[in-house]
NUMARTOR-206977 format. One line per 4 residues: number of its first residue (from 1); their letters; for each residue x, y, z negated of N, C-alpha, C. Coordinates in nm, 2 decimals, always signed. Each point is the difference from the previous one (the first is absolute). Layout:
// NUMARTOR-206977
NUM) A) X/Y/Z/X/Y/Z/X/Y/Z | ... $
***
This chain:
// NUMARTOR-206977
1) MAVL) +0.10/-0.10/+0.00/-0.11/+0.12/-0.04/+0.13/+0.08/+0.06 | -0.08/+0.13/+0.08/+0.13/+0.09/-0.02/-0.11/+0.08/-0.03 | +0.10/+0.10/-0.08/-0.05/+0.10/-0.08/+0.02/+0.12/+0.11 | -0.09/+0.08/+0.00/+0.01/+0.14/+0.05/+0.07/+0.15/-0.12 $
5) LPNL) +0.10/+0.01/+0.06/-0.01/+0.15/-0.01/+0.01/+0.11/+0.00 | -0.01/+0.10/-0.05/-0.04/+0.11/+0.06/+0.10/+0.11/+0.06 | +0.01/+0.04/+0.04/+0.11/+0.06/+0.11/+0.04/+0.21/-0.09 | +0.05/-0.06/-0.05/+0.08/+0.06/-0.15/+0.10/+0.14/+0.12 $
9) KGIK) -0.04/-0.06/+0.12/+0.13/+0.17/+0.08/-0.07/+0.12/-0.07 | -0.12/-0.02/+0.01/-0.02/+0.16/-0.03/+0.00/+0.05/-0.15 | +0.03/-0.03/-0.05/-0.13/-0.06/-0.21/+0.15/+0.04/-0.10 | -0.06/+0.11/-0.02/+0.18/+0.08/-0.07/-0.06/-0.06/-0.13 $
13) TNTQ) +0.16/-0.01/-0.07/-0.01/-0.05/-0.10/-0.07/+0.19/-0.16 | -0.03/-0.08/-0.12/+0.02/+0.13/-0.08/+0.12/+0.06/+0.02 | +0.12/-0.10/-0.06/+0.11/+0.13/+0.01/+0.03/+0.07/+0.10 | -0.02/-0.06/+0.18/+0.04/+0.04/+0.10/-0.11/+0.15/-0.02 $
17) MSKA) -0.11/-0.06/-0.02/-0.13/+0.14/-0.01/+0.12/+0.10/-0.07 | +0.02/+0.00/-0.12/+0.05/+0.06/-0.12/+0.04/+0.11/+0.07 | +0.15/-0.12/+0.07/+0.09/+0.06/+0.03/-0.01/+0.12/+0.13 | -0.12/-0.03/+0.04/-0.04/+0.10/+0.15/-0.08/+0.18/-0.10 $
21) KDNK) -0.04/-0.06/-0.11/-0.06/+0.07/-0.05/+0.04/+0.08/-0.03 | +0.16/+0.03/-0.07/+0.12/+0.04/-0.11/+0.02/+0.01/+0.17 | +0.05/-0.04/+0.09/+0.03/+0.08/+0.11/-0.09/+0.12/+0.06 | -0.11/+0.01/-0.02/-0.09/+0.06/+0.07/+0.06/+0.14/-0.11 $
25) EDII) +0.00/-0.08/-0.13/-0.03/+0.15/-0.11/+0.11/+0.08/+0.03 | +0.15/-0.13/+0.03/+0.05/+0.12/+0.00/+0.06/+0.07/+0.14 | -0.06/-0.03/+0.08/+0.06/+0.10/+0.10/-0.17/+0.13/+0.03 | -0.09/-0.05/-0.12/-0.09/+0.10/-0.03/+0.12/+0.18/-0.08 $
29) EEQV) +0.06/-0.09/-0.05/+0.06/+0.09/-0.14/+0.17/+0.06/+0.08 | +0.04/-0.09/+0.14/+0.04/+0.11/+0.06/-0.06/+0.05/+0.07 | -0.04/+0.02/+0.00/-0.11/+0.11/+0.15/-0.01/+0.12/-0.08 | -0.07/-0.07/-0.14/-0.02/+0.13/-0.09/+0.11/+0.03/-0.05 $
33) EATT) +0.12/-0.08/-0.04/+0.10/+0.11/-0.04/+0.06/+0.08/+0.09 | +0.09/-0.04/+0.13/-0.08/+0.08/+0.13/-0.05/+0.06/-0.02 | -0.11/+0.03/+0.04/-0.04/+0.14/+0.05/-0.07/+0.09/-0.14 | +0.08/-0.06/-0.10/+0.02/+0.13/-0.10/+0.10/+0.04/+0.01 $
37) NEET) +0.13/-0.04/+0.04/+0.14/+0.03/-0.03/-0.01/+0.08/+0.16 | -0.09/+0.00/+0.10/-0.04/+0.09/+0.13/-0.04/+0.19/-0.10 | -0.12/-0.09/-0.07/-0.06/+0.17/-0.06/+0.11/+0.01/-0.06 | +0.12/-0.05/-0.13/+0.08/+0.05/-0.05/+0.03/+0.08/+0.05 $
41) IEVE) +0.10/+0.00/+0.17/+0.07/+0.01/+0.02/-0.03/+0.12/+0.06 | -0.15/+0.00/+0.07/+0.00/+0.15/+0.09/-0.07/+0.12/-0.18 | -0.06/-0.09/-0.11/+0.02/+0.10/-0.05/+0.14/+0.10/-0.07 | -0.01/-0.11/-0.02/+0.21/+0.01/-0.03/+0.05/+0.17/+0.09 $
45) ELST) -0.05/-0.03/+0.22/+0.09/+0.10/+0.06/-0.13/+0.12/+0.00 | -0.20/-0.02/-0.09/+0.02/+0.06/+0.03/-0.01/+0.12/-0.12 | +0.09/-0.06/-0.09/+0.03/+0.07/-0.13/+0.11/+0.12/+0.04 | +0.07/-0.10/+0.08/+0.15/+0.06/+0.05/-0.05/+0.15/+0.09 $
49) EDKL) -0.09/+0.01/+0.02/-0.02/+0.03/+0.14/-0.07/+0.13/-0.06 | -0.07/+0.00/-0.09/-0.09/+0.11/-0.05/+0.12/+0.04/-0.09 | +0.06/-0.07/-0.11/+0.14/+0.09/-0.07/+0.06/+0.08/+0.13 | +0.03/+0.02/+0.10/+0.08/+0.02/+0.14/-0.07/+0.13/+0.02 $
53) NQEL) -0.15/-0.03/-0.04/-0.02/+0.11/+0.07/-0.06/+0.14/-0.11 | -0.03/-0.13/-0.18/+0.05/+0.17/-0.14/+0.12/+0.02/+0.08 | +0.08/-0.03/-0.07/+0.16/+0.06/+0.08/-0.06/+0.15/+0.08 | +0.02/-0.11/+0.09/-0.02/+0.11/+0.09/-0.11/+0.12/-0.04 $
57) SQEK) -0.13/-0.03/-0.07/-0.07/+0.12/+0.02/+0.03/+0.15/-0.09 | +0.18/-0.14/-0.08/+0.06/+0.10/-0.14/+0.06/+0.05/+0.08 | +0.10/-0.02/-0.03/+0.14/+0.05/+0.19/-0.07/+0.11/+0.06 | -0.14/-0.07/+0.08/-0.07/+0.19/+0.04/+0.00/+0.10/-0.05 $
61) DKFL) -0.06/-0.05/-0.18/-0.06/+0.10/-0.13/+0.15/+0.08/+0.01 | +0.06/-0.04/+0.00/+0.13/+0.05/-0.07/+0.07/+0.09/+0.11 | +0.00/-0.07/+0.14/+0.00/+0.13/+0.07/-0.07/+0.01/+0.01 | -0.10/+0.04/-0.05/-0.12/+0.19/+0.05/+0.07/+0.03/-0.07 $
65) RLFA) -0.04/+0.03/-0.13/+0.15/+0.07/-0.13/+0.04/+0.05/+0.06 | +0.16/-0.03/-0.01/+0.08/+0.01/+0.02/+0.00/+0.09/+0.13 | -0.08/-0.05/+0.08/-0.01/+0.11/+0.09/-0.07/+0.12/-0.05 | -0.10/+0.00/-0.04/-0.04/+0.16/-0.07/+0.09/+0.09/-0.09 $
69) EFEN) +0.08/-0.08/-0.03/+0.06/+0.03/-0.11/+0.10/+0.12/+0.05 | +0.07/-0.08/+0.06/+0.09/+0.03/+0.14/-0.07/+0.12/+0.05 | -0.10/+0.00/+0.06/-0.08/+0.16/+0.07/+0.01/+0.02/-0.14 | -0.05/-0.02/-0.09/+0.00/+0.12/-0.09/+0.13/+0.09/-0.04 $
73) YKKR) +0.09/-0.04/-0.03/+0.13/-0.04/-0.01/+0.08/+0.16/+0.08 | -0.03/-0.07/+0.13/+0.03/+0.07/+0.07/-0.08/+0.23/+0.06 | -0.12/-0.02/-0.10/-0.09/+0.08/-0.01/+0.05/+0.08/-0.06 | +0.03/-0.04/-0.08/+0.00/+0.02/-0.19/+0.15/+0.03/+0.06 $
77) TSKE) +0.14/-0.03/+0.09/+0.09/+0.04/-0.04/+0.02/+0.10/+0.11 | -0.09/+0.08/+0.11/+0.01/+0.04/+0.06/-0.07/+0.12/+0.00 | -0.10/+0.03/-0.08/-0.05/+0.11/-0.11/+0.06/+0.02/-0.07 | +0.10/-0.09/-0.12/+0.05/+0.08/-0.03/+0.12/+0.07/+0.09 $
81) RIEL) +0.07/-0.02/+0.07/+0.11/+0.04/+0.12/+0.02/+0.13/-0.02 | -0.17/+0.04/+0.10/-0.07/+0.08/+0.01/+0.01/+0.09/-0.09 | +0.02/-0.02/-0.12/-0.09/+0.09/-0.10/+0.23/+0.03/-0.07 | +0.02/-0.09/+0.01/+0.17/+0.04/+0.04/-0.01/+0.14/+0.00 $
85) FKTA) -0.02/-0.04/+0.17/+0.07/+0.12/+0.12/-0.02/+0.05/-0.01 | -0.16/+0.03/-0.09/-0.06/+0.19/-0.06/+0.08/+0.03/-0.09 | -0.02/-0.11/-0.10/+0.07/+0.12/-0.13/+0.14/-0.05/-0.03 | +0.06/-0.03/+0.13/+0.14/+0.01/-0.03/+0.08/+0.08/-0.04 $
89) SKDV) +0.00/+0.16/+0.06/+0.04/+0.04/-0.09/-0.06/+0.10/-0.10 | -0.01/-0.10/-0.03/-0.12/+0.07/-0.19/+0.12/+0.05/-0.10 | +0.15/-0.09/+0.02/+0.04/+0.05/-0.14/+0.04/+0.17/+0.04 | +0.06/+0.05/+0.18/+0.09/+0.09/+0.04/-0.16/+0.14/-0.01 $
93) MVSM) -0.11/-0.08/+0.02/-0.13/+0.10/+0.01/-0.05/+0.04/-0.17 | +0.04/-0.08/-0.05/-0.01/-0.01/-0.22/+0.09/+0.14/-0.02 | +0.16/-0.03/+0.04/+0.11/+0.09/-0.01/+0.01/+0.16/+0.05 | -0.08/-0.03/+0.14/+0.00/+0.10/+0.04/-0.14/+0.12/-0.07 $
97) LPVL) -0.13/-0.06/-0.09/-0.10/+0.08/-0.03/+0.09/+0.12/-0.10 | +0.03/+0.00/-0.06/+0.07/+0.07/-0.11/+0.03/+0.17/+0.08 | +0.11/-0.11/+0.10/+0.05/+0.09/+0.13/-0.11/+0.11/+0.06 | -0.11/-0.08/+0.03/-0.10/+0.09/+0.03/-0.04/+0.09/-0.06 $
101) DDFE) -0.05/+0.00/-0.18/-0.06/+0.02/-0.12/+0.07/+0.16/+0.02 | +0.13/-0.02/+0.00/+0.09/+0.08/-0.01/+0.01/+0.15/+0.06 | -0.02/-0.08/+0.20/+0.05/+0.10/+0.05/-0.20/+0.09/+0.00 | -0.12/-0.11/-0.07/-0.12/+0.08/+0.00/+0.04/+0.14/-0.15 $
105) RALL) +0.03/-0.05/+0.00/+0.04/+0.11/-0.25/+0.03/+0.08/+0.10 | +0.13/+0.01/+0.06/+0.12/+0.13/+0.09/-0.09/+0.06/+0.07 | -0.10/-0.10/+0.06/-0.12/+0.13/+0.15/-0.03/+0.12/-0.13 | -0.01/-0.11/-0.10/-0.20/+0.11/-0.14/+0.12/+0.09/+0.06 $
109) HIED) +0.18/-0.02/-0.15/-0.01/+0.18/+0.07/+0.06/+0.07/+0.03 | +0.04/-0.08/+0.08/+0.03/+0.14/+0.14/-0.11/+0.06/+0.03 | -0.11/-0.05/+0.04/-0.10/+0.03/+0.02/+0.07/+0.15/-0.01 | -0.06/+0.02/-0.17/+0.00/+0.07/-0.10/+0.09/+0.11/+0.04 $
113) DKEA) +0.10/-0.02/+0.04/+0.07/+0.03/+0.08/+0.11/+0.04/+0.10 | -0.05/+0.23/-0.04/-0.02/+0.08/+0.19/+0.16/-0.04/+0.07 | +0.11/+0.03/-0.08/+0.09/+0.06/+0.06/+0.03/-0.17/+0.07 | -0.04/-0.17/-0.07/+0.02/-0.05/+0.06/-0.05/-0.03/+0.14 $
117) EELR) +0.01/+0.06/+0.08/-0.11/-0.07/+0.10/+0.07/-0.08/+0.11 | +0.15/+0.02/+0.08/+0.01/-0.07/-0.02/+0.11/-0.15/+0.03 | +0.00/+0.03/-0.19/+0.04/-0.16/-0.03/-0.16/-0.07/-0.03 | -0.09/+0.09/-0.01/-0.13/-0.10/+0.02/-0.06/-0.06/+0.10 $
121) KGVV) +0.07/+0.07/+0.15/-0.08/-0.01/+0.06/+0.12/-0.20/+0.05 | +0.13/+0.02/-0.07/+0.04/-0.07/+0.04/+0.01/-0.18/-0.07 | -0.06/+0.08/-0.11/-0.06/-0.13/-0.11/-0.13/-0.06/+0.06 | -0.11/+0.08/+0.04/-0.09/+0.00/+0.05/+0.00/-0.16/+0.16 $
125) LIYQ) +0.08/+0.02/+0.09/+0.04/-0.07/+0.04/+0.15/-0.09/+0.01 | +0.00/+0.00/-0.11/+0.09/-0.13/-0.07/-0.13/-0.12/-0.02 | -0.07/+0.11/-0.06/-0.11/-0.09/-0.08/-0.03/-0.07/+0.07 | -0.10/+0.08/+0.08/-0.05/-0.08/+0.16/+0.08/-0.11/+0.04 $
129) KLLT) +0.08/+0.02/+0.04/+0.15/-0.16/+0.03/-0.05/-0.07/-0.05 | +0.01/-0.02/-0.18/-0.02/-0.09/-0.05/-0.15/-0.03/+0.02 | -0.10/+0.06/-0.04/-0.05/-0.05/-0.02/-0.12/-0.13/+0.14 | +0.08/+0.10/+0.12/-0.05/-0.08/+0.14/+0.06/-0.15/+0.01 $
133) TLSQ) +0.08/-0.01/-0.04/+0.12/-0.07/+0.05/-0.08/-0.16/-0.12 | -0.02/+0.08/-0.13/+0.01/-0.13/-0.10/-0.18/-0.07/+0.07 | -0.06/+0.18/-0.01/-0.19/-0.07/+0.09/+0.01/-0.12/+0.10 | +0.12/+0.02/+0.09/+0.01/-0.05/+0.10/+0.04/-0.10/-0.02 $
137) KGLA) +0.09/-0.09/-0.12/+0.01/-0.14/-0.08/-0.08/-0.02/-0.03 | -0.09/+0.09/-0.04/-0.15/-0.06/-0.11/-0.03/+0.02/-0.06 | +0.04/+0.06/-0.08/-0.02/+0.15/-0.10/-0.12/+0.07/-0.04 | -0.07/-0.03/-0.07/-0.12/+0.18/-0.02/-0.08/-0.04/-0.19 $
141) AMEV) +0.06/+0.12/+0.07/-0.07/+0.11/-0.13/-0.11/-0.08/-0.10 | -0.07/+0.01/-0.06/-0.12/-0.09/-0.04/-0.12/+0.17/-0.05 | -0.10/+0.00/+0.03/-0.11/+0.14/-0.01/-0.08/-0.05/-0.13 | +0.06/+0.14/-0.06/+0.00/-0.04/-0.18/-0.09/+0.20/+0.00 $
145) KKGD) -0.08/+0.06/-0.09/-0.07/+0.07/+0.06/+0.03/-0.01/-0.14 | -0.03/+0.19/-0.10/-0.09/-0.01/-0.11/-0.16/+0.02/+0.00 | +0.01/-0.09/-0.10/-0.17/-0.04/+0.01/-0.03/-0.08/+0.02 | +0.11/-0.12/-0.03/-0.07/-0.10/+0.14/-0.01/-0.14/-0.08 $
149) VFDS) -0.11/-0.04/+0.05/-0.02/-0.14/-0.19/+0.13/-0.11/+0.02 | +0.06/+0.02/-0.15/+0.08/-0.06/-0.05/+0.03/-0.16/+0.02 | +0.07/-0.04/+0.08/-0.06/-0.13/+0.07/+0.24/-0.07/-0.04 | -0.07/-0.12/-0.11/+0.10/-0.08/-0.09/+0.09/-0.10/+0.15 $
153) EIHQ) -0.09/-0.02/+0.05/+0.10/-0.03/+0.09/+0.08/+0.01/+0.12 | -0.05/+0.12/+0.02/+0.09/+0.11/+0.10/+0.07/+0.13/-0.02 | -0.01/+0.07/-0.14/+0.05/+0.09/-0.10/+0.08/-0.03/-0.11 | +0.09/+0.02/-0.02/+0.05/+0.00/-0.13/+0.03/+0.09/-0.07 $
157) AITQ) -0.14/-0.07/-0.18/+0.02/+0.17/-0.04/+0.11/+0.00/-0.11 | +0.02/+0.08/-0.03/+0.17/+0.10/-0.03/-0.09/+0.07/-0.20 | -0.07/+0.07/+0.01/-0.09/+0.09/-0.06/-0.04/+0.00/-0.03 | -0.17/+0.01/-0.13/-0.11/+0.04/+0.02/-0.06/+0.19/-0.05 $
161) VPAP) +0.02/+0.06/+0.08/-0.07/+0.09/-0.13/-0.16/+0.02/+0.03 | -0.05/+0.09/-0.12/-0.12/+0.07/-0.05/-0.09/+0.08/+0.17 | -0.08/-0.06/+0.05/+0.01/+0.08/+0.12/-0.11/+0.14/+0.04 | +0.03/+0.00/+0.05/+0.01/+0.21/+0.00/-0.24/-0.03/-0.01 $
165) NKKL) -0.06/-0.06/+0.06/-0.09/-0.02/+0.02/-0.09/-0.17/+0.03 | -0.08/+0.03/-0.03/-0.03/-0.11/+0.03/-0.02/-0.15/+0.09 | -0.03/+0.09/+0.12/+0.05/-0.02/+0.13/+0.12/-0.12/+0.04 | +0.07/+0.05/-0.09/+0.11/-0.07/+0.04/+0.07/-0.05/-0.14 $
169) KGKI) -0.05/+0.01/-0.03/-0.03/-0.24/-0.13/-0.01/-0.13/+0.13 | +0.09/-0.03/-0.07/+0.15/-0.09/+0.10/+0.02/-0.01/+0.09 | +0.03/+0.16/+0.05/+0.01/+0.03/+0.09/+0.10/+0.05/+0.05 | +0.14/+0.01/+0.10/+0.15/+0.01/+0.01/-0.03/+0.19/-0.01 $
173) IDVV) +0.08/+0.05/-0.12/+0.02/+0.14/+0.04/+0.11/+0.01/+0.01 | +0.10/-0.10/+0.05/+0.13/+0.09/+0.06/+0.10/-0.16/+0.09 | +0.07/+0.03/+0.07/+0.03/-0.10/+0.07/+0.22/+0.09/-0.04 | +0.03/-0.10/-0.09/+0.12/+0.02/+0.00/+0.10/-0.04/+0.09 $
177) EKGY) +0.00/-0.11/+0.03/+0.07/-0.04/+0.14/-0.09/-0.02/+0.10 | +0.06/-0.03/+0.12/-0.04/-0.10/+0.09/-0.03/-0.11/+0.00 | -0.06/-0.06/+0.10/+0.00/-0.10/-0.01/-0.02/-0.13/+0.12 | +0.08/-0.05/+0.08/+0.04/-0.07/+0.06/-0.03/-0.14/+0.07 $
181) KLGE) +0.03/-0.03/+0.13/-0.11/-0.11/+0.08/+0.10/-0.03/+0.13 | +0.09/-0.14/-0.01/+0.09/-0.01/+0.06/-0.07/-0.13/+0.11 | -0.07/+0.12/+0.07/-0.15/-0.21/+0.07/-0.09/-0.01/-0.06 | +0.02/-0.10/+0.00/-0.24/+0.05/-0.15/+0.11/-0.07/-0.12 $
185) TVIR) +0.10/-0.02/-0.01/+0.08/+0.01/-0.15/+0.02/+0.13/-0.08 | -0.06/+0.03/-0.11/+0.09/+0.13/-0.08/+0.08/-0.09/-0.07 | +0.07/+0.12/+0.03/+0.15/+0.01/-0.08/+0.05/+0.07/-0.07 | -0.10/+0.12/+0.00/+0.00/+0.05/-0.15/-0.11/+0.10/-0.03 $
189) FPKV) -0.10/-0.05/-0.09/-0.15/+0.04/-0.03/+0.07/+0.17/-0.03 | -0.08/+0.07/+0.00/-0.07/+0.12/-0.08/-0.05/+0.03/-0.14 | +0.15/+0.09/+0.01/-0.01/-0.01/-0.22/-0.10/+0.18/+0.06 | -0.10/-0.07/-0.09/-0.15/+0.10/-0.10/+0.02/+0.09/-0.12 $
193) VIGQ) -0.09/+0.02/+0.03/-0.05/+0.09/-0.13/-0.16/-0.04/-0.06 | -0.02/-0.04/-0.08/-0.21/-0.07/+0.04/-0.04/+0.09/-0.15 | -0.12/+0.12/+0.07/-0.03/+0.03/-0.14/-0.08/-0.10/-0.06 | -0.01/+0.03/-0.13/-0.01/-0.03/-0.11/-0.22/+0.06/-0.08 $
***
């Protein structure tokens, strides 16, 4: 009697099946790891790109700030240079002011003396020439009149005296010494007497 055995070629054993299952899991894990590695590499590449963009924006910001500071520096130094040229002769002008004052005093005294008419004409000519030369260099007398309101920004009070009337209280009664400007800069404030 012959026993028929089934064809076992296509049938897999339990161990073979578990091995195949393990192999599938390993393959899936490898695929998942490969995908994760690719994503990690992309994330790293993106983060590197983001870092470079951030660094670039920071450098642009630094450059713009530096450029703005340099422009401000150029403007400031050119303005200072112009002011320096305008007031470069300040020391000379300040030292010449007493000479002008002496000329004015001499002119007041010579006017009273009728015998010194020729001398007065010569002094007036020299005074006018000196005044013209200094004014060409930027020197200008400050206009201060008796009866003007005292302003501590542009006047220098040397004393206070009782005012002759109520209208002159807090106002200039007398100008002791003229004030002068060199361009827009005051180089000597006018010295005044104020009514109290």
